[in-house]
N, C-alpha and C positions, 0 to 999 in steps of 0.2 A: 439469544446467541447460542450457537451450538457448542456444547462442551467437548465434543469429540471431533472437532474440526481438524483436519490434517493440513500440513504445509502445502501439499499438492492442491487441495481444495481451495486454499487461500490464493495460491498462485493462479488458479483457473477462474477466479472471481472476475466477472466482466467489469470493465471500466466505463463510466460515462464519458462524454466528450472531455478531453483533457489536453494539457499543453504538450504532452509527449506523443500524442496521437496513438496511444496504446489501447489495444482491445481488451487486454487482461492485466491483472496486477503483475503477472509474470513479465509481460511485454514492457510494462512501465519500469520495473526494476532492472531489466536488461538495458533499456534505453538510458536509465540513470547511470548504470555501471559503464556503459559505452562513453558517456560524457566525461566521467571521471578519468577514464583511460585516455580519451582524446585530448583533454585539456590539462591533465597532470596537475601541476602546482597552480595553474590558473583556473582550476575548477571553482565555480561559484556555487557553494553549497546552499546559499541563501536563495538564489534564483537560478537553479540549473536549467529550467526550461523557459526562463524569462520572467517568471512571476514568483513572488514569495508565497509562503503558505502551501507549497507543493505537497506536503505531507497530507493536507486535508483532501487532496484529490484521491489519495489511497483510502483514507478514512471514509470518505463519501461512498466509495465503491463497496467497502465492507458493510457500511450501514444500510445501503440500498439492498444488499444481498441478505440482510438479516443476520450477519455475522457479528455485528457490533451495534450497541445502542447509540442512536444519534437522532437529532431532530433537524428537519429542514425548514427553511423559511418559505414564504409564499412564492418566491422566485425559483425554488428548487435548490438553493445553495445550503450546504451544511451549516447549521447555526450553532449546534452544540453536539459534542461527541465525547464518549469515554475514550480519551486519547491514551490513557495508561494501557487499557486493554488493546487499543489499536496498535500501539507500539509493540506489544507482545505478539500480536498476530502477524505483523509485518516482519518481526524478527524470526518468527517461526517460518514464514514464507522464504526468507533469505536463506535460512538453514536448509530448507527443502530444495533450493536451487542446486545445492551440491549433491543432492541425493542422500545425504547423511540423515539418519534418524535424529529426532530431537532428543536432547539430553533431559528435557523437562517433561516429556510425554506430550499428549495432544494439547493444543492451545486452548486456553479457557478464558 
C-alpha cells in the first residue's frame, strides 16, 4: 500500500462492477450522497444500493489497485481485507471531495 496516497488518487481509483454502476470511487461516493439527499430520513444505510456490505465494494477497488491489503476468493470476491485502513482511505477520499487538505496528511 502506498504511504503517500492522496485523496484525489483514492477518488480516481477504478471500481469493479458494483451496485452503484460507478466507474471510480469518486462516482460511488457521489451516488451514495445523492441517495442520502434523495431519500432523506428514509435512507437505508444498510442497503443503499440494494445489498448489504456495500463498503466492501469500495475496499475491493482499493485492494485491486494495490492501495489496501486484501485477499480475494476463487470467484474474485473480496474475502479478507484491512478494513481499518480501508475506512481511513475512504475518509481521506471524502475529505478530498471538498477540495480541503487532509488534517492528518497523506493516508497511510
